[in-house]
N, C-alpha and C positions, 0 to 999 in steps of 0.2 A: 237662504237655507237655513233648516232651525240644528241642533246637534239631535243627535240619533241616541235614544235613549238606552242605556246602557244593559236592558233588562227587555229591549225590546231590536227587534233584527230586521235591514229591510222590507222583510216581503210583511211583514203582520202581524208575522208571528214572534209570541215570546221565550226567548233565550234562555234555556235552563243554566244551574248554574256549572255545567259543565263546559255550555255552548262560554261563556262567561270565561272560565279557568282558564280555558284554550281555544286558544282562537284557531285554529288546524278542525276543531268541531264546526264554530260557528259559519267560516269557509266551505266548509261542504254543505252544511245544512242550507246555507245559501241557494248552492247549484244545483239542490238537489239529491246528489250521491255522485255528482260525475266526481270527486276527489274521494276513491276508495282506496280501500287495501292493492287492490291489483297496480293502480299508478303509483303510491306509497306503499315499499315490498308490505308492510306489516302493521297492524298498532300498536302492535309494543315496541316496534323504532319509536313512536312522536313520544314523548312525556312531558308534556308542556312548555317543554325549553329548546330541543337542539336534537334531529333525527342521529340517530347514533352510526359511528363511520361504518358501525358494519354492516350495517342495511342496506348504502350504498351499494348496486352489484350489476354487471353492466345492463341492464337492462336501465338503470334510470343513469346511471355516464358510463359509456366507452373507455377502456382500459387506456384507450389515446388518448384523453383526457385528465383522467385520475394524476392525482401530484406527483403522486408515487412512483407513477408512472414515465410521468414527466423530467424526476429527479431523475431515474435508473439512466436517461436517457441521456440527459447532461454530463452528471457526476458520476463520479468511479466510486467503490465502499471505500471508506475514510475514516475516521479517528477526531470529530472536531472539537474534543478537549477534552482533559483527563488523562485517565489510563495510564498514569506514570507510574510502571513500577521504582521502587530503591531498596535497597539492601536493607534491614531490619541491624543490623552490627556484621558490618564487610571482615570478613575473617577470621571470624568468631562464631557463625552460628546458619544454619540456612532456612530460615524466618527471612522472607520479603515479604513489604505492601502494596497496597497497589491506590493512590489517588481514583474516588470516584469518576463518571465522565461520561459523556455524549459518543456516543458512533452509529453511522449509515451501515448499512447494510442490503442492498438490494432498493436503495429509497427509500428505507425506513428508519427514521429514524428511534434509536434503545439507549435507553437508559444505563448506565451500566453501576453499580451497586462499587464501593468501597470493602478493597481484602484486606483486612490485619491479619499480621503476623500469622498469615501461612505457614508450613511449615513442608520444605523442598528434599524429595529424597534425594540421597549423597548418588556425586558420582553417574549425574546425567543431565541431558538437556533438555527442559519440561520450556514445550509449544503452548504457549498462552490464544488461546482464537476468542472471539465472541459472533455470537450468532447476531437476529433480527429482533429478538426478544431482550438482549443484554446480559444470555446466560452464555457464562465461561467454561470451556472446555480444555484442563490440563491434560498433556500428550507427553509422556518421557521416552527417551530413546540415549540410548548410548553415547555418552560424550564425543563429540567431533562426529555424529553420526551425520546420515544424509538424511534430512528432514522427512519428516511424515506429507504427507498428503493432508490440503488446505481444504476441510469439506466446503460444500459449496453453501451459501449462503453465510458465510464467515468471515470475518477478517479474520487474520494473525499480527494481535499487535503486541508480542513481545517473545523472547527466549533468555529464560535462567539459566546461570549454570553454574554447576556445585562438583563442589571436588567432596572429597573426600569423608570434614565434616562442615564444612563453611562453604560458603558464596563468598570469592576468596578477594574481590575488588567489586567498585563499582562496575569498572566497565564487567562486569560476568554477566551487567542485565542489559540483555542489549533487544532495545525498541530503535530497530533502524538507525542509529545510530553513524555516519561516514567512516567511523576513526576505529570502529567495533575490530577487536581480532582474536572474539568468538562466538561460535563455534567456527571449528577455522577445519577445512580436510584438502588434504593436497598443496598443502601453502597455499590455500584463498579461504580470505576468510567468511563469516555470512555477514558484509556487512549492506544494507540498506535492501537486501534481498536473503534471504533464504539459501537453499542449494538449489532447490527445485522451481527456482523465481519469483515467488509471491516477495512480496512486500511486507516489510517488519515496518506495525505498528504507522503504514501510514496517512499523514494527517493534511494535507493535501489534497483538497474533492477535482481535479483540474490532472490529477496525475503530470504535473510536466518529468518530473524523472522515474524512468520503469527499472534504469539497474543502475551501479556502482560500485566499482570496487577501486583500492589504491593500494602500493605498496608505501611500505619507509627501508626497504631494504634492499641495499646493494646487490647489483648481478655484473658480475662479469668475466673474464678471459673465453667472450665470443668471438666465433669466426664463421661460420656454417648458423646455416639461419634456426633460432630458438624459439620456443615459447618465453613469453617474458610472464618473470613468475608472478605471479599474486594477480593481472592482466588480465581476468578471464572472468565474464559477466554475465551470469543465465538471467534471463525478462523474461516476464509474460507480456507481448504486445495484441492489444487489441487488433480487431480484425480490421486489413484498408485506412493502419492512419502510417502515415510518415513517420520517421523516428532519422533525431539525427546520433549517430556514433564519434565520442569528440577522444581521443586521446593525446595528452599529454608524457609528453617524456624527458629525461634528463641523461645525458650521458658522453662518452668520449674517446678520441686512440690515442692506441701506441703511438701512431705512426701520421706528421701529417699530410695529408690531404688524402686522408682515408673515403672511401664514399661511406653511407649507411644507408638500409630502405628497414625502414618499419613499415610496416604491413597491418592491419587490421583485414581478420578471417572470419567466417564461419564455417567450423570447421576444416578441410583442405581447399575451402572455397577465397578466393579474395576479392572483401570487398572494397578497397584503397590500398597505395603507397604510399609511401613521403620520402621521399633523398635527405641529405645532409650531408656537405662535407666540413669531415674534424677541419682545422686548422687554429692552430699551429698542433701540436701531438698536445694529448690529453688537455685539450683546451677543453669545456662546457660548452657543450649545445641543446635546448631544451627544442626540439620539436612539438609543434603542434596544428595538428591533424584533424578533420572531422569525414564524414561520409551522410550521405544522406538514403534514406531504402524506407520503402516501406514492406517487411516484410509479413507474411499470411499470420493466421491470430497461432495463441499457444507458443509456448515452452520455448525459446532459440535461445543459445550460450553466442560471445561474441570475443575474439581473443588477441591480443598484441603479439606480434612475434617481431623480432632482429634481427636482418644476419648482415654481414660485411658484403658490401658488394662490388664493390674497389679499392685498391689494398695491399700491404702485407700484416698489416698490424692488426691490435684483438681490443676489440670493443667490451668498454666497460658503462653500468649504468647508477647514476646514481638515485637516493631519494635521502628522505628523512623526515623525520617530525612535522618538520615546518617545508616542507619543498616533493611529497609525494607524487609519486608517476602514476596517474590516474584512465581509469577508463571510463568513460557516460555513458550511458541510454536516455533519450530522453524524444517525450510526443513533439514534435513541430505542426 
């Protein structure tokens, strides 16, 4: 079988220049118009090299198989790279800058342009959100106020905390680090999540960590049940997914053989409890406990409490920068 002339198609008709340059037209001619605009959305969708993504609709490809839909099914919104904020001159100015980055929101990949020396308003907590087009929204609230709502189709990538004249320290830039202490409300810092349970700058598409809080301050003179200061974590649970709640706390009693009970609770509802006997007096014991639960979708707040269950002493909890007490919520 010989080669087909570039100026002739298989039905014996002569191909014109548009047929040679546009193979789709050639195929359409071959099949006498069976491939037309009803099958391929519009002629404008074909530029000779590709079909525009905007022209692929539910008629041509169901939403169940679109790559964006598949990505939304399998992964959470997250920051894939970059978008790192730093104070330009911590302690001196209100200026901060951000590197360029990539985010995924609702399955859509968006590039985010770098920000150079943006001036932030004094004495504010500025929340920084990015949508699926890469557009940035800045929302200001008073220092240590409740977090503003996160708009649908956005991912929260940071909180910049300013004083009267400057961004005080590097730690005034909160991008979800577990050791951030600003903003703070009711002795609970917005570390990893904000006060509404939104993750701050999530970088894990699988979202293993839903919420985290730690405390590095001691708490003493405990006999009756009290909340452990700082160990209350708000998080947003996806529907029908199991989570693991873990607690790590170090403490001791002033009297030997006192029994102490630690509880994981949601409001007044107890999820689990862990008992420990302190022996001898003033000795330190680290309690590590966990619990599995399938919460309803939406906002939840889990906390840890402590009570002297038996004995006559007073309980003291110990923690520090290198041995924090922790509560963490993870997807499993």
